[in-house]
N, C-alpha and C positions, 0 to 999 in steps of 0.2 A: 504494500500500500504506500502510495506517495505521501510524504509527510506534509501536512497542511499546517501543523503547529509551529509557529515561529517564536512566540513569546508566552511564557507561563507566569501566572501569579500564584506563588505559594503563600498560604496564610498559616502562621503558627504564633499565636499571640503571646503565650506565657513563657516563662523561663529565661535563661541567659543565652540568647541566640547570638553567637559570635562566630567569626570565621574559624577560630580554634576554641570551641566552648570548653569551659571547665566542667566536665561531666562529674556528676555527683552533687553539684550545687542544687539548691532547692529547685524543683520542677525542671531540672536539666539532665536528661538522660537519653534513653533510646529514641524518643520522638524527635528530639533536636538532631541527633545523629542521622536519623532516617531522612529528615527533610533536607539537611545539608548534603548528604551523600547522593540522594536521588537527584537533587538539583545539579550537582557537579557532573554527574554522569549523563544527565540529559543535555547539559551544555556541551559535552564532548560530541554529541550528535548534532550540534548546530542550533540548538534551541536556547534562547536567552531566558533566564529565570531570575525573577525578583522575589525575594523572601521577605514578607511583611511581618513585623513583630512589634511589640510595645517598646517605646523609648523610655528609659529611666536611668538614673544615676549618671547623668551627663554624658551618656553614650552618643557617639556621632550619629547623625541622621542616616548617612549611607556608609556602608563598609563593603569593600570588594572581597568576595570569597575566593573566586578563581575567574578565569576568563569566561565571561558570559553569565556570571552569577553575582548578584548583589544582595546584601541585607539592607532593607529600608525600614527605619524605625519611626513609628507613628506615636506622638505623645498622647497620653490620656492618664488621668489619675495621679498626676504629680511626678516628682522626681524619685520617690522611694520605690523599691521593689515591692510588688504585691503578689502574694501567693495566688495560684490559679483559682482556689476556692472562693476568693474575695474579689474577683475581677468583674463579675457581672454588672455592677452599677456603672462601670466605666466603658462597657463595650459599645454603647451607642455613640459615645464621644469618639472612640477609636474609629468606628465606621464613618462618621461624619468628617473627621480629620483626614482619613485616608481618601475619601471621595474628593475633598478639596485638593489634596496632594496630587491625585491622578489628573485632575483638571488643570492644575497649575503647570505640571510637567508634561502635559499632553501624552500621557501614557495609556496605551490600550493593550489588552491581552486577549489571547485566543481562548484561554481557559483559566478558571480559578480552581485551585485545589486546596481545600482547607483541612486542617489537622487538629483533632480534638474538638470538643463541643463548643468551646469559647470562640475558636476561629470559625467554626461552622455558623455560629450566631452572626458574626460579622459578615461572613460570605452571604448569608440570607439577606441581611439588611442592604448590602451593596447591590446584589443582583436584582433585588426588588426595584431599585432605582435606576440601575444601569442596564444596558443591553448585553448581559452576560449570563452564563449558566455556571454552576459550580459542581465539582466532584468533592466528595468528603471521605476522609479516613478518621474513624473514631479513636483508634489506638487502644482505648479501653472504654468500657461501658459502665455508667453509673449504677444501673440495676444489678449488674454482675458483681461489681465491687461491693455493693451494699450486702449482697447475699453471702459473700465470702469473707468479709472483714471480721465478723464476729464482734465482740465487745458490746457495751451497753448501747442500744439503738438510739437513745436520746443524745448520748455523748457523740456517737458517730455522725448523727445528723447535724449536730452543731459544728463539728469539725469539717465535714465534707459537703454539707448542703446538697444531699442527694436529691431531694424533692425537686428543687429548681433545675438541677442538672438533668435529671431524667425527663422533666417536662420539655426542656429545650431539645434534648436528643430525639424525642419522639417527633418534634416538628422538623428537625433536620432530615430525618428519614424520609419525610413526605416531600420536602422542598428540594433536596439535592437531585441533580440530574442522574447521578450514579454514586454508588458506595464502593470504595476500595477496601476490602477486608484483608487483614494480614494473616488470617488462618481460617480454616473451615469451622473451627470452634467459634470464631467471631460471628460467622454467618448463622450457625446454629443458635447461638445466644440471641442474635438479632431477631430471629423468628420466634423463639420461645418467650423472650422477655419483653419484646416490643411489638410483637405481631407484625413484623416486617415481611411484606409479601412482594416487594419490588423485584423486578427482573434485571434491572440495569445494575449489576454488581459484578465484581471480579475478585478473585482471591490472588493476591500477590504478596509473598512473604517479605518481611523486613530483610535487608541485605547486609552484606559484609564487604568491606574493602579488602579484597584478597591480595592487593599489592602490599598492604600493611600487615594484615593478619594472615600469616603463612609460616610454614616451617623455615628454618634457616637454610640458606643455600650452601652448597659445598664450599668450604673455606671461609665462610662468613662467621664472624665472631659475635657472640651474644653481648649485649650491653650489661654492664655490671650493676646488679641490684642486690640489696641486702635481704636475702631470704634464706630460710632453712633449706637443707639439701633435699628433703623428702616431704612435700607438702600438698595438701588439698587446697584449692583456691576458690574463693568467691569474690566477686566485685560487683558494685552497683550502688544505687541510692539506698540510704538507710531509711526504710519505711516498713510499716507493720505488715505489709503484704508479702515481704520478701522471704519470710520463713526462716529468719536467722536463728531464733531460739530452737527450732527443729534441728538445724544443722549442728549447733553446739551440743545439744543433748545426744544426738546420734554419734558425734565425734567422741564424746566422753565415753560412750560404750565401746567403740572400736579400738581405742588406744590401749585397752587392757590386753588386746591381742597384738597390737602394732606398736612396739616400744619406740620406734624411730620415726613415727608419723607426726606431722605438724599440720596446723590449720592457719592459713593466711587469709585475712579478711581485708579486702581493699575497698577504697571509695569513701563515700561520705562527703559532707560539705565542710568547707573551711569555716563557715559561720552557721553552725547547725541550728535548725529550728527547734522549738520546744518538743515536737514529736520525736525528732532524731535524738535529742538529749535524753528523753525518757526511755527510748529504745536502747540506747547505749548503756544506761544504768541497769536495765533489765539484763542485757547481755553480760555485763560485768558480774551481776548477781549470780547468774547461771555458771559462769566461769569459776567463780569462787566456790560455789556450792559443790560443783562437780570436780573440783581440784585439778583443773587443767590450765592453770595460769601460765605455766612454763611451756605450754604446747600451742598456745594461740597468740598470733601476732596481728596487730592492726597497722596497716600501712597509711591510713587516712588517704587523702587525695593522691592519685597516681597520675603523673604527667603522661600526656598522650604518647609521646615518643618512647615511653617505657612500658606501655600497656602490653604490647605483644610479647615482650620479654617475660613479664609476670605470668602470662598464659603459658608460654613455651617451657618455662622452667618447672611448671607444676607437674606433679605426678598425675593429677586428675582435677577436673573442674566440676563444681556442683551448682545447680540451679534449684534451690529447695523451696521455691515460692509457694505461698498459700494460694495465690492466683497470679497469673502473668499473661497479659494479652498475647505476647509473642515470646520474648526471651532472647534478645539480641546477643547478650553476653555468651550464651551457650553456643550460638552460631559462630561467634568470634573465636571461642576456644576450639571448636571443632576445626575451623579453618586454619588454626595454628598447629593442628595435629595432636591435640590434647584429648584423651578419653574423657567423656562427659557423662555426668549423671543429671537427669532432667526430671523435674516434678511432673506428675501426671496432670497437674493443674496449669501447666504452661502451654500456651498456644502452639509453640514450636513442636511439641510432641506429635502433633497430627501429621507432620512431615516425616517423622523418624520411625525407626523400627527397633524396638528394645532388643538388646543382646546381639544386634547386628551392627548398628552404627552409633549406639548409645545405650545407656541403661535408663529405663523409665521406672520411677518408683513413686510410692505413696509417701511423700516426704513428711507428712504429718504423723506417720507411724515411725516411732523412734527405731524400732527393731528393723523395719524394712530398709530405712535409710542407712542404718549402721551396717547391715548385711551387705548393702551395695558398696559401701566404703571398704569393707573387708575383702569382698570379692575382687574389686579393682586393685586393691593394694597387693594381694597375695598372688593372683594369677597373671603372671607377666604375659603369657601368650594370648590370653583373652583380652587383656588390656591393650595389647598391641593391635589386635584385630579391630577392636572398637575404634582405636585412634585412626588407623588407616582407612577404614570404611567411612568414618565420620568426616575425615579430611576430604575424601573424594566426593562425598555427598554435598558437603558445604560448598566446595568449589563449583560443582555443577548446578546447584539449586539456589544458593544464596549470594552469588557474585552480583555486584551492582550493575555490571554491564548487561547481564541477562535481565535483571529487574527493570532497569531503565528502558530497555528495548520493549519489554512487555507493556510497561506503563505508557510509552509513547504510542504504541499500536492501539491501545485502548483509548487514549485521548483522541486520536485521529478518528476512530469510529464514532465517538460521541460528538466530536466537532461536526462531522458530516451529518449526523442525525439532528443536531440542535441548531444548526445555522441555516 
């Protein structure tokens, strides 16, 4: 199909969206990576991409990411960072200011692609007033998160404002020209939790930059990092859905059999939120109670240039999430050739085959996760098979070139249908 798409507007309102984002900061994780990487690889195909996000903390209005890709920041809500759960009162201002910016700069786009419900709200407001249509990716769903978070419902509602989020998500399902799902699990949840019956959807997984996340080449030296010799690795945002207490309790079980095994916990924010501080206290309590203080290491924020080294030096990687829309860190670990354990509640599991290219476990079951740790640690031949098959699968299915090509083909079909 001939490419009709020349310029794309990506909308991702919340988080620290920068050319080199500090992953692990509040609201800055897989979604930010997804938008940046998809945009860069679309640009390699000759498409110009502008990423619109919120302006705060005296950040520049425009930042160049790569050839053909810019971040454009729209002011709303003042100069301070605002967590995504508190952005709704400012989204109309964002839409109005963005509309004025487009008119002032004379910018036109062939397609709008919004990410997460706050950006979907902005996309709806803009396309109601301008001659555009929009595609949407939720990345996660409020109803799904509410079902899986646990905790006191009143406390959770106060923290995450599920009611207003779910109400707007339902509207986005109806207003979007199409929905891009990151997994078949997302499509299933859309039907069951939102009664979504639309046909204009496609399942495209989140991707991995396989130029960065890869095994070392022959003769290539690994970067020096301060880690134990034999360790299980986890990295990500510190949030209650990540299943970190599960991981610690299972690790405490396995080290009675594995005297030389360690656990390295990476990521987190330089300026932690109250939620992260509370979670860290809980983790420290578990570590002390289970007497594994000398076996657990926290790296805090890991620089992007070192991330692949942390993956590659690990004996295995674990994604123990209570729920996870996709699980990009697991894909990155696999692309580095690291054997990976994946929670059965992570969206990425739908692409994988347990005991073939990963191990899929019930991470909420301490014994199940502990047995997976033990199996991966003891059986070298099995571990190597999982690593090799996982690497090949990640290269073929999660590479950004493949994902960008699939996305562009989908955009073109929609453009022909809606113009």
